[in-house]
KOLKEDO-618548 format. One line per 2 residues: their letters; for each residue x, y, z of N, C-alpha, C, O. Coordinates in steps of 0.05 Angstrom, whole numbers. Layout:
N
A> X Y Z X Y Z X Y Z X Y Z  ...
% end
This chain:
230
MP> -93 -532 773 -89 -503 772 -76 -495 745 -59 -509 736  -85 -473 733 -73 -463 708 -45 -451 714 -41 -441 736
VY> -28 -451 694 -3 -436 696 -7 -411 678 -12 -414 655  -3 -388 690 -9 -363 676 13 -355 658 37 -358 665
AL> 7 -344 635 26 -334 616 28 -303 620 8 -289 617  52 -294 626 56 -265 631 62 -250 605 75 -261 587
SE> 53 -226 604 59 -208 581 78 -186 591 91 -189 611  79 -164 576 95 -142 584 83 -126 607 96 -111 621
EL> 57 -131 612 44 -118 635 57 -126 661 63 -150 665  61 -107 679 74 -112 705 52 -123 724 38 -107 737
WF> 51 -149 725 29 -162 740 36 -191 746 51 -203 731  26 -201 768 28 -229 775 0 -239 785 -14 -224 797
PD> -6 -264 779 -31 -275 790 -28 -279 820 -6 -277 831  -50 -285 833 -51 -291 861 -33 -315 867 -36 -336 854
PT> -14 -313 885 5 -335 891 -9 -361 899 2 -382 896  -34 -358 910 -48 -383 918 -57 -399 894 -66 -422 898
QA> -54 -388 870 -62 -403 846 -39 -420 835 -42 -432 813  -17 -422 849 5 -439 839 -3 -468 839 -20 -477 854
TS> 10 -484 822 5 -513 821 16 -526 847 28 -513 863  10 -551 850 19 -566 873 50 -566 876 60 -568 898
EG> 64 -564 853 93 -562 853 103 -534 859 127 -530 865  85 -514 858 93 -487 863 95 -469 839 101 -445 842
LL> 91 -480 815 94 -464 790 69 -446 788 46 -456 789  74 -420 783 52 -401 782 49 -389 754 26 -386 744
AV> 71 -381 741 69 -367 716 94 -372 699 114 -381 709  91 -365 673 113 -368 655 114 -343 638 94 -331 631
GG> 139 -335 631 143 -312 613 149 -286 628 160 -287 649  142 -264 615 150 -238 627 179 -232 623 191 -241 603
DL> 191 -218 641 219 -210 639 231 -208 667 218 -213 687  256 -201 667 271 -197 693 277 -168 698 299 -162 708
SP> 259 -150 690 264 -122 695 264 -118 726 251 -132 740  279 -97 735 280 -93 764 253 -90 777 248 -102 799
DR> 234 -76 765 208 -72 777 193 -98 779 179 -103 799  195 -115 759 181 -141 759 193 -159 781 178 -172 795
VV> 219 -160 782 232 -178 802 225 -169 830 218 -186 847  226 -143 835 218 -133 862 189 -139 868 183 -148 890
LA> 171 -135 849 143 -141 853 140 -171 859 124 -178 877  154 -188 845 152 -217 849 159 -224 878 144 -237 892
YS> 183 -216 887 192 -223 914 173 -211 935 169 -224 956  163 -187 930 145 -175 950 119 -191 953 105 -187 973
RG> 113 -208 934 89 -225 935 96 -254 941 79 -271 941  122 -259 947 130 -286 954 135 -304 930 135 -328 932
IF> 140 -292 907 145 -306 881 174 -302 873 185 -281 877  186 -323 861 213 -320 852 217 -335 825 203 -354 820
PW> 237 -326 809 242 -339 783 262 -362 787 280 -361 803  257 -383 772 274 -407 774 270 -423 748 250 -435 743
YS> 291 -422 731 288 -434 704 316 -440 694 336 -432 706  318 -453 671 344 -461 659 350 -443 636 333 -431 623
EG> 376 -441 630 385 -425 607 372 -434 582 370 -458 576  362 -415 566 350 -421 540 320 -428 542 308 -434 522
RP> 309 -429 566 281 -435 571 266 -410 578 277 -390 586  239 -411 576 223 -388 585 227 -384 616 233 -403 630
IL> 223 -360 625 224 -354 653 201 -367 667 178 -364 659  207 -382 688 186 -395 705 185 -381 732 206 -375 744
WW> 161 -375 742 157 -361 767 144 -380 787 124 -393 780  155 -382 811 147 -402 830 138 -389 857 147 -368 865
CP> 119 -403 869 111 -397 897 103 -423 911 79 -429 913  122 -438 920 116 -465 931 105 -463 959 109 -444 974
SP> 90 -484 965 79 -487 992 81 -517 999 72 -534 983  93 -525 1022 104 -507 1043 129 -492 1034 140 -498 1013
RL> 137 -473 1050 159 -455 1044 180 -458 1066 172 -457 1090  205 -459 1059 226 -461 1079 234 -433 1088 241 -416 1071
VL> 233 -428 1114 240 -401 1125 259 -405 1148 259 -426 1161  274 -384 1154 290 -383 1178 284 -357 1192 287 -335 1180
LP> 276 -358 1217 273 -334 1233 300 -328 1245 312 -345 1258  311 -304 1241 338 -298 1250 343 -305 1279 365 -314 1286
EE> 323 -301 1297 328 -307 1325 329 -338 1331 337 -346 1352  322 -354 1311 322 -383 1314 347 -396 1301 348 -420 1299
LY> 366 -380 1292 390 -391 1280 404 -410 1299 408 -404 1323  411 -433 1289 426 -453 1305 453 -457 1292 456 -462 1268
VG> 474 -454 1308 501 -458 1299 513 -480 1317 516 -477 1341  521 -502 1304 533 -524 1318 559 -517 1332 572 -498 1325
RS> 567 -534 1351 591 -529 1367 616 -527 1349 632 -510 1354  618 -545 1330 642 -546 1314 645 -520 1297 666 -508 1295
LR> 622 -512 1285 623 -488 1269 627 -463 1286 640 -444 1278  616 -463 1310 620 -440 1328 649 -438 1335 660 -415 1337
KT> 663 -460 1339 692 -459 1345 707 -448 1321 725 -432 1324  699 -457 1297 712 -446 1273 706 -416 1270 724 -401 1262
QR> 682 -408 1277 675 -379 1276 693 -363 1294 702 -341 1287  698 -373 1318 715 -358 1337 744 -357 1327 759 -338 1332
RA> 752 -377 1312 779 -378 1301 782 -358 1278 805 -349 1272  760 -351 1265 759 -331 1243 780 -337 1221 798 -321 1217
PY> 777 -359 1207 797 -366 1186 795 -348 1161 814 -347 1145  773 -335 1157 769 -318 1134 760 -290 1142 748 -286 1163
RL> 767 -271 1125 755 -244 1128 728 -243 1115 725 -251 1092  708 -234 1130 681 -233 1119 674 -204 1113 681 -186 1128
SL> 660 -200 1091 652 -173 1083 624 -173 1072 613 -195 1066  612 -150 1070 585 -147 1058 587 -128 1034 599 -107 1035
DE> 575 -136 1012 571 -119 988 598 -109 976 599 -87 965  619 -125 979 645 -117 967 649 -129 940 664 -118 924
AF> 635 -151 934 641 -165 908 616 -180 898 617 -203 892  594 -165 897 569 -179 889 571 -193 861 564 -216 860
PQ> 581 -180 840 582 -194 814 599 -219 816 592 -239 803  621 -219 830 637 -243 833 623 -265 848 626 -288 841
VI> 608 -258 869 594 -278 884 572 -292 867 571 -316 868  556 -276 853 535 -289 838 547 -305 815 535 -326 807
EA> 569 -296 803 582 -311 782 593 -338 793 590 -359 780  605 -337 817 615 -362 829 592 -381 836 595 -405 833
CA> 570 -370 846 547 -387 852 536 -401 827 528 -424 827  537 -387 804 528 -398 779 546 -420 769 537 -439 756
RV> 571 -418 775 591 -436 763 597 -460 781 608 -480 771  589 -459 806 596 -481 824 582 -507 816 559 -506 808
SR> 596 -529 818 584 -555 811 568 -565 835 578 -566 857  543 -574 830 526 -584 851 517 -612 845 509 -617 822
PG> 517 -630 864 509 -658 859 480 -659 848 462 -647 859  477 -675 827 451 -679 815 440 -656 799 417 -656 790
QD> 457 -636 794 448 -612 779 464 -610 753 489 -608 754  450 -609 731 463 -606 704 460 -577 696 438 -569 688
GT> 481 -562 696 480 -534 689 472 -517 714 474 -526 736  462 -493 708 455 -475 730 428 -461 724 421 -456 701
WI> 413 -455 746 389 -439 743 395 -410 745 378 -393 740  420 -403 752 428 -375 753 437 -367 725 461 -366 720
TR> 418 -361 708 424 -356 680 439 -330 676 441 -314 694  448 -326 651 462 -300 645 443 -277 649 451 -256 660
AM> 418 -280 640 398 -258 644 393 -253 673 390 -230 682  392 -274 689 387 -270 718 411 -256 731 407 -239 748
RA> 435 -264 724 458 -251 735 458 -221 728 464 -204 746  452 -215 703 451 -186 695 430 -171 711 434 -149 720
AY> 407 -184 714 385 -170 729 392 -165 758 386 -144 769  404 -185 771 410 -182 799 434 -164 804 435 -151 825
VE> 452 -162 785 474 -143 787 462 -114 785 471 -96 800  443 -110 768 430 -84 766 415 -78 792 415 -56 801
LH> 402 -98 803 388 -94 828 408 -87 851 401 -73 869  432 -98 849 452 -92 869 460 -62 866 464 -49 887
RR> 462 -52 842 468 -24 838 446 -6 850 451 16 859  422 -17 851 399 -2 863 396 -7 893 377 3 905
GV> 413 -23 904 412 -28 933 392 -49 942 385 -49 965  384 -66 923 364 -86 930 376 -114 936 367 -127 954
TH> 396 -121 920 409 -147 925 435 -142 940 448 -121 937  443 -163 955 467 -160 972 483 -186 973 472 -208 967
SV> 508 -183 979 525 -207 981 541 -206 1006 547 -185 1018  549 -230 1015 568 -234 1037 592 -249 1024 588 -268 1010
EA> 616 -239 1030 640 -251 1019 658 -263 1041 660 -251 1062  670 -285 1035 691 -297 1052 717 -296 1036 719 -306 1014
WE> 738 -283 1048 763 -279 1035 785 -294 1050 786 -295 1074  803 -306 1034 828 -316 1044 850 -300 1031 858 -305 1008
GD> 861 -281 1045 878 -261 1033 862 -245 1013 841 -233 1020  871 -244 988 857 -230 967 838 -248 950 826 -239 931
EL> 837 -273 958 821 -292 943 793 -296 954 790 -300 978  773 -294 937 745 -298 945 741 -329 947 742 -342 926
VG> 735 -339 971 734 -368 975 706 -377 983 701 -401 986  687 -359 986 660 -367 993 642 -342 993 651 -320 994
GV> 616 -348 991 597 -325 992 568 -334 991 562 -357 986  551 -314 996 522 -317 996 510 -292 983 522 -270 986
YG> 488 -295 968 475 -271 958 444 -275 960 434 -297 961  430 -252 960 401 -252 960 390 -224 958 405 -205 953
LA> 364 -221 961 351 -196 960 341 -187 987 336 -204 1005  338 -161 991 326 -151 1016 305 -131 1010 309 -112 995
LG> 281 -135 1021 259 -117 1019 247 -113 1047 240 -132 1060  246 -88 1056 236 -83 1083 253 -98 1103 278 -97 1102
GV> 240 -113 1121 255 -128 1140 257 -158 1133 258 -175 1151  256 -164 1107 258 -192 1097 282 -195 1080 288 -178 1063
FF> 296 -217 1084 318 -224 1066 310 -250 1051 301 -269 1063  314 -250 1025 307 -273 1008 334 -286 999 347 -275 980
GE> 341 -308 1011 366 -321 1004 364 -334 977 344 -347 971  385 -331 961 385 -343 934 405 -366 931 397 -388 923
SM> 430 -362 937 449 -383 932 475 -377 948 479 -355 957  492 -397 950 518 -394 963 538 -413 950 531 -432 936
FA> 563 -407 955 584 -424 944 608 -425 964 610 -406 980  624 -445 962 648 -447 979 671 -460 964 667 -480 951
RR> 694 -449 966 719 -460 955 738 -469 977 759 -481 971  731 -464 1002 746 -472 1025 727 -483 1046 703 -476 1045
PD> 736 -500 1064 718 -512 1084 704 -490 1100 716 -471 1111  678 -493 1103 661 -476 1119 659 -447 1110 647 -431 1124
AS> 670 -440 1087 670 -412 1079 642 -401 1075 635 -379 1085  624 -415 1061 597 -406 1057 581 -407 1083 564 -390 1088
KL> 586 -427 1100 572 -430 1125 578 -406 1143 559 -394 1155  603 -399 1145 610 -376 1162 599 -350 1151 591 -333 1166
AF> 599 -347 1125 587 -323 1113 557 -322 1119 546 -301 1125  543 -345 1117 515 -346 1122 509 -339 1151 490 -324 1157
VA> 523 -351 1169 519 -346 1198 523 -316 1204 507 -304 1218  545 -305 1193 550 -276 1198 528 -259 1187 520 -239 1200
LV> 517 -266 1164 495 -251 1152 470 -252 1170 458 -232 1176  463 -276 1179 439 -279 1195 442 -264 1221 423 -251 1230
EQ> 465 -266 1234 469 -251 1259 467 -221 1255 457 -207 1272  478 -212 1232 476 -183 1227 447 -175 1221 438 -154 1231
LR> 433 -191 1205 405 -185 1200 388 -184 1226 371 -167 1229  394 -202 1244 380 -202 1270 385 -177 1285 366 -165 1296
SW> 409 -167 1285 416 -143 1300 403 -118 1286 398 -98 1300  398 -120 1260 385 -97 1246 355 -99 1248 341 -80 1239
GY> 344 -119 1260 315 -121 1264 300 -135 1242 276 -133 1240  315 -150 1224 301 -166 1204 287 -189 1217 297 -201 1236
TL> 263 -196 1206 246 -215 1220 243 -241 1204 233 -261 1216  251 -242 1179 246 -266 1163 267 -270 1142 275 -251 1129
ID> 276 -294 1139 294 -302 1117 279 -323 1101 273 -345 1111  274 -317 1076 260 -336 1058 282 -354 1046 299 -345 1030
CQ> 280 -380 1052 300 -399 1042 289 -414 1018 303 -430 1006  263 -409 1011 250 -420 987 244 -450 989 221 -457 995
VV> 264 -467 985 258 -496 984 277 -510 1004 298 -500 1011  269 -534 1011 283 -549 1032 310 -559 1023 313 -570 1002
TE> 331 -554 1040 356 -567 1037 365 -576 1065 359 -562 1085  378 -599 1067 388 -608 1094 406 -588 1106 407 -584 1130
HL> 422 -575 1089 441 -554 1098 427 -533 1114 436 -525 1136  405 -522 1104 391 -501 1117 375 -510 1141 371 -496 1161
LR> 364 -535 1139 350 -546 1162 368 -548 1187 359 -544 1209  394 -553 1182 412 -555 1205 417 -528 1218 425 -527 1241
FG> 412 -506 1203 415 -480 1215 389 -470 1230 389 -448 1240  369 -487 1230 344 -480 1244 321 -472 1226 300 -464 1236
AH> 325 -474 1200 303 -467 1182 281 -488 1185 286 -511 1192  256 -480 1179 234 -499 1180 213 -491 1160 213 -468 1150
EV> 196 -510 1153 175 -505 1133 150 -493 1146 143 -500 1168  137 -475 1131 111 -464 1138 93 -465 1114 103 -464 1091
EL> 68 -467 1119 49 -467 1097 46 -439 1085 54 -419 1098  36 -437 1061 35 -411 1047 21 -389 1062 31 -367 1063
PE> -2 -394 1074 -15 -372 1089 2 -360 1111 3 -336 1115  16 -378 1126 34 -368 1147 58 -353 1135 66 -333 1146
FR> 69 -363 1113 91 -350 1100 83 -322 1091 97 -302 1095  60 -320 1079 50 -294 1069 45 -274 1092 49 -250 1089
RR> 35 -284 1114 31 -267 1137 57 -256 1147 60 -232 1152  77 -273 1150 103 -264 1160 116 -246 1139 130 -227 1146
LR> 112 -251 1114 123 -234 1092 111 -206 1094 126 -187 1093  85 -204 1097 72 -178 1099 82 -162 1123 88 -139 1121
EG> 85 -176 1145 95 -163 1170 123 -153 1166 130 -131 1174  140 -170 1153 168 -162 1149 171 -140 1129 188 -122 1133
LA> 155 -140 1108 157 -118 1088 149 -91 1099 157 -71 1089  133 -91 1120 124 -66 1132 146 -54 1150 143 -31 1159
RP> 167 -68 1155 188 -58 1171 209 -43 1154 212 -49 1131  224 -25 1166 245 -11 1151 269 -29 1147 277 -45 1165
GH> 281 -28 1123 305 -43 1118 330 -27 1124 329 -3 1130  353 -40 1123 378 -27 1128 388 -15 1101 388 -28 1081
PA> 397 11 1101 405 23 1076 430 11 1064 447 0 1078  431 12 1038 454 2 1023 475 24 1020 468 48 1021
PW> 500 17 1015 511 -10 1016 513 -21 1044 516 -6 1063  511 -48 1046 513 -60 1072 542 -63 1081 560 -68 1065
RF> 546 -60 1107 572 -66 1119 567 -78 1147 547 -72 1159  584 -96 1155 581 -107 1182 585 -85 1203 602 -68 1200
DP> 569 -86 1224 572 -67 1246 600 -71 1258 609 -94 1261  614 -49 1264 641 -52 1275 642 -69 1300 662 -82 1305
SG> 621 -68 1317 621 -83 1341 618 -113 1336 625 -130 1353  609 -120 1311 606 -148 1304 632 -162 1298 632 -186 1292
% end
């Protein structure tokens, strides 16, 4: 399969044209309109600092259906104990910065480049990207961020500075999305961490079908806040 070179034109090739590794296109920019168009077609940017922007649409695709969330007994007990205050959209720039800086096994540097952080912060101002924060007092100790379009949430990254902080933030997010009627969480690629929460792989045609159905649903208006009853 060819890898398409993008120009300034706001366009993406058919996602089914991605290589076996999932690489679809190179180049373009991270303008808000292009990023939103990409995610609406199941495409996302993933590249290293100083390199051209790479756009991906892998198959199979890891997804989590909110109603299939699995929370183990130990984490459920921790959730009831509520060791952290959880919030939505209170500190998006800090969450994405922390995700970029966290050290990950086997990873040299970060794919959350400076340009990507700037683009997603701008999207947050526009109500497209969202964050979940875990606080210990006034200290941000964990978080998750991603994009939301229609009834679909596209998870991007998470970080934790205290035990279970990102896990509790993620569980609270999924439970809130379920109550708002969201139908799909795009987890992009497989991690054991997400598999334990009930995520599973689907082939690209099934993912695109679920994506279309989810995008046709109304999303929750920004800024996000947890429901008081939650």
